[in-house]
N, C-alpha and C positions, 0 to 999 in steps of 0.2 A: 158110186154108180153104181147104178143099177143092173146093168148086166159088166160083165166081165169083158177088161176090154184086151185087145191083142197082148201080148207080154212086149213083144217091142215099144210097143207105143209108151208102156211107163217104164222102157229102161233108156226110151229116148228123148221122154222128160226128165229123168234123172239128168243125165246125159248136160242137158241146155240146162238146168241148175249148176252142176261143175262148172260148165265154161263160163258163168254168169259170175260165180266168185272166181274163178282165176287168177284173173289180171286185176281185179279189186282191190285188193289187200298187200301188191306189191312193192308201190308205194313207199310205203310205212318202213320196208328197208333199206329201198332203194335211195330214199329223201337224204341223208345227210351225205351221202356220194353226190348228188347230182345237184346237191345247193353247193356240194365243194369246187363241182366242174365249172360251175354257173355263174359262182360269186356272190349270192343270195343268202341273204337275210331268212328268219326261219318264218317270220309273216307271210313269203311270196309262197307256200306252199298253199295258201287257201286260191291263190287264184286258180291251179288243178284244181281246191274241189267243186268251184266257183263255175268252171267252165264246164267240167262233166255234169256238175247240175242244169246247165242249162240245155246240155243234149239230151241230159234222160229225163227233166219234166215234158221235153217238147213233144218226145218219141212216147212216152205213158201216157200221156193227156191225151194221146188223138188215138188210143191203142185201138180205139172204138174203129174209129175211120180205115185206121190199115190194114186189121183183120178183116174190114169188107173187102176190101180192096185186092187183100193177099191170102195166101192162102199161108195157114200158119207155119205146115215146112216150108215153103219156100221165105217167109218173116226168118225163120228161126237162121236158114241157111245164109240169108242177105246180112243178119244183123250180126251173126256168127266172125262175118268176111269183114265188117269195118270194123270190128274192135279187133280183129287179126293187122287188120290193116292200121290202127291206131299202136301198135304195140309195138310192129315196124318202123311208124313214126316216128314210136318214141326211141328208139333204139337210133336214128340214121341223125333225127335232128344236131344240130350244130352251133344253133343259136336258142336261149331260153322262149323267146316267145314262139319262135315252132314247137318246141315240144309243149307249151302251157299250149297252145291248138289244139295237139294231139287228144287231148281231155273232150274234147268239145266231140269229135268222133267216138272215141270211146263210150260215152254218157248216149250216143245216138245209139249204139248199138244195143249196149249193153238194156240202156232203158226199155227197148222192144222186147226180147227177148225176156223181163222182168214180168212186165205187163202181159203179155201176150201169153205166158205162160203161168200169170197168177190168177188173169184169169176164168183161163179154162177147167186148171186145176180147183180151184175155188167152187165152183159149180159142180164137176163130176169127181171131186175124189175126198173121202172122209179127212177129219182130223190128223189121223196115224200118215196117211199117204201124204198130207201136206206138211206135215212136222220131213217125211223120209226125205223129201223131194227138199226143202233148204237144209236138210245136213247133207246135202250133193251140195249145194251151194258154200256150205260151212267146209266142206272138203275141197274144193277147189280154192276156197280162199285161206284154207290152210297148204296147199300144195302152191298154190303161188309167192308169199314168204318163204319157203322150204324151198323153192329152188331159186327165188336169188338171192339167199343168204348162201347159198352151196357155188353158185356162182361169184360172189363176191368172194367168198373164200377159196377159189380155184382160182379164176382170174383177175379177180377183182375189179372185172367191170362192170358197172350195169348195165350199161349197152348192150354187151350182149346176154342179161337177163330180161331185156327186154325183148331182145330176138329170137329170146326162147318161149316167151310166151306167146308173140305175134305166131308162132309156127305151130305152136299147141292150138292155138284159135284157129288157122287158116285146114289143119288136120279136121277140125272139129266142125268146121264149117262147109266139107266137103261131105262128111259123113253126114250131116242133117240133107245135103241136095240130094245125097242120094238115096236116102230115105225117107223125101219130099209126100210122097203120095202114100204111106202109111196113115197121116194123122187124118184122109182124107178120107180113104177105106174103114177105118178101124169101126164099130160101132157106136153110134153116138146116141146117146138116153136121153126119153124125152123129159125135160126141163118142166117147171111149173112156172109159171107169167103170171103176171099180175095182170088188170084188164089192162093198163095203157102202164107205157115206159117213162119214168120222169124223165123233164129235161133238165139237160144241163145245171140252168139257174133254180129249177125246183130241187133239186138234189144237193145243190150247196144251201141253199136255203133250210135245210133239216137241219136239227143242232145235232144232232146225234150223228150223222157225217161229218159235221166240223171236228167234234169230237175224236169222233176214229182218227181222221186227219192228224188234227194233233199228236194224239198217240204215235203213230205211225213219223210222224216231224220227227219229236223227242226220241223216238226207239233207234231211228237207224244214225243220227246225232251222237247219240250215245255210243251204239256200238261200233263205230268210225273212231269215232276222237282215239277211243282206248286204245284200237287195234293200231290207226296211221299214229297217234304219237307218242305209244308206249316203250318203242326200239328206240326214239329221241328222247324220251325222258330219261330211261335207265342208262344209255350209255352218255349222253353229256351235261345230265345235272348227279346221278346214283353210282355214275363210276362202273357197270357194269361193263362185262367186256363184249364185244362188239354179234361175236358165236354166241353167247350163251343169251344177250338180250334178243338175239334172231330166234332162238329156240323157247325162248320164255313166252312171244309174241305168235309165234305158230301154235303152242297148247293154248296162248289165250283164242284160237279163231279152232283148233281142232274142239277144244272144251264147249263151243259151241257146237259145233259138228253131232259131237257125242253126243250133248244133252238133249237135242232132235232124234237122236236114234230111240234114247233114254225111255226120252217124254211122248215120242212116239207109240210106245209100245201101253205106255199105262195112260193115256188121257183120255181114253172113254171111260174109265172105270173112275179117275176124278173127277173127269168136266174141264172142260177146257178154263172155266170163269175161277176156279179151283185154281187149279193148274196156273192162271198168268197173276193170283197174286203172291202164292208161293213165291214163283220163280224170279221177282220184280221184286218181294222183299229181299229173296238170294243176291241179287244184282245189287240191292243199297249195300248190305255189307261187304260183297266185295271191293265196290270201289270207295268205301270207304278203307277199308283194308289198307288200298294202294294210298289210297291220302295218307296214310297217318307217318306214312314214311320210315318202316321199319327195315329191321335188314333181311336177307334173305336168310330163309325161304319165304318170308312173308310179301314181297311183292305178285311172287309167283302164284302162291295160294290165293293171294285178290285178286288176282288176273286168271283163274281158272276160276273162282267161283263167278266173279263178276258173267262169265260165257257161260255158263250155266244158265245161273240168272238168266239169261238174256234169248238164250236158244229157241225156248217157244215163243217169242214174244209177236214175231212176225206170222209165222206159220197160222198159229192160233187165230190171231186177231182177222187175217185173211179167212180162215176158215167159217168164225160166226157174221162175215158179211152178209153176206145171203141171208142168215137165218135171222140177224138182227135187224133187217135193213129191209129186205124182200126184195126181191128179183128185178123190181121195178127201179127201185135208187140204186141195185148192187153195184150196176155195169159202170155204171159211171165214179161210180162211188171207188169200187178198186183201180181206179185208171189214177182218179185223183190221190187215194191213197200212195198209189207209185211213186206219185211226183209227189207228193208232200215227204216222201220218207226220203229220195233225191234231193230235194233245198233242204231237207235236215242234216243229210249227208254233206252237204258244202257249206251251209251257214254255220254251222254249230262248229265244226274243227277250223274252219275258217278263224269263229271267236276262239277258240283254244292259241290261235296260230299268235292272233294279236294279242291276247293278254301276255303267250310267252314273250312276245320283243318285249312289253312293256313290264311283266313283273317277274318275268321267269319264267321257268318249266314246271316251280313245282304249280303255279295257279291251274295247271292242266289236271290234276287230278283231283284236286276239290270241287271245280267245274264238273266233272264227269260223276263223279258224290251228290253236287244238286239237282243234276238232270235226273239221276238216277230213282230221286225222292219224289219231283217230279211228274215225273215217269205213273208211280204209282197211286198218288194221288186222282192224276185226271181219268187212270183208268177205274179211282172207287165210283166217283163222280159217273160216268161212266155205266158202273152196275146200278146204277138207280135208276135209271131213263128203262123206258118202258120197252120191248123187241119186238119186231113184225112176227119172231116164233113162228113161220109159216112149214109145212110140214115140206119141206125139199126129199123125200125118200131117200133111200137107203143109199148111201154112196160106198163106194169099194174101198 
């Protein structure tokens, strides 16, 4: 960003990413209890991912039109309110079909927050701030499982955990509504634009766009598969105590947040592409260590290494989108990337659930190791393609 924005605007953006991550990782801790309450199979979790993915896809794919019709401050407030309502819905749902239906509203609200903030930040913030913004997502994703673990340990009620998440999101919605005018009153930099904006079909026809969409699909599916199935894998297949497994999964999400803070400091000196190569290699090592089925503390080391390796992928790829594609393709491409990410978050963890039903839970870490290697390969292919390399100015 060429001109320094109001400090409050940066703070609100950080809060937005915290709110985005807070409810996303809760189901991984709550699922064994939810499954027992509704008498479900392991693979039933896939319906939650699919429902949330549908909602996420709809709101993120059409984010351009949504932002044209609605101010971003109002969007954040309304979207957080929808996520809060889904949290209370999860808590109160008396039957499985109603519980699963709440995932659609969770996806709708979260998708709008994700795509809207990423679109703004990719054009206005540096790679450093993008990493720190997504570290705030990881903070939310760390607090969510920690909150659910504490509630389960204290009361044994997963419903109380979802009610707590809904309450937190409601408070954030009120905060966004109270500060909605700051987004429009903050200084806006002049953004370089090409002579014409590409259409949706022209953007989809761009092979570089398609490669980036594939990366976001694989990355988010990998991150969610490790985070959401790790607790079940450790407790039901490897005999780890629930409190210990909950702490380990919390540390996985925390390692993603810590990695984004650290990589935000060094990314500009290392370079985005070089950092991504190194981090994806670390993710491969971490997932292979988890798949090796070694005794403690090796699963914890594998989870932490995988989290650190995955940490910079999403924010750095978002930062590179306008640089690599140019502003004429970037607007649509960012929405497509967020949509692809959520489809990956729905399909790939669902695939893990189906494989667990058929072959057992130990197939899941094998799948995540394969996904980590595939992610590295696709990124290497992307690096060999030409970049628009537009002079986008000095970012904040």
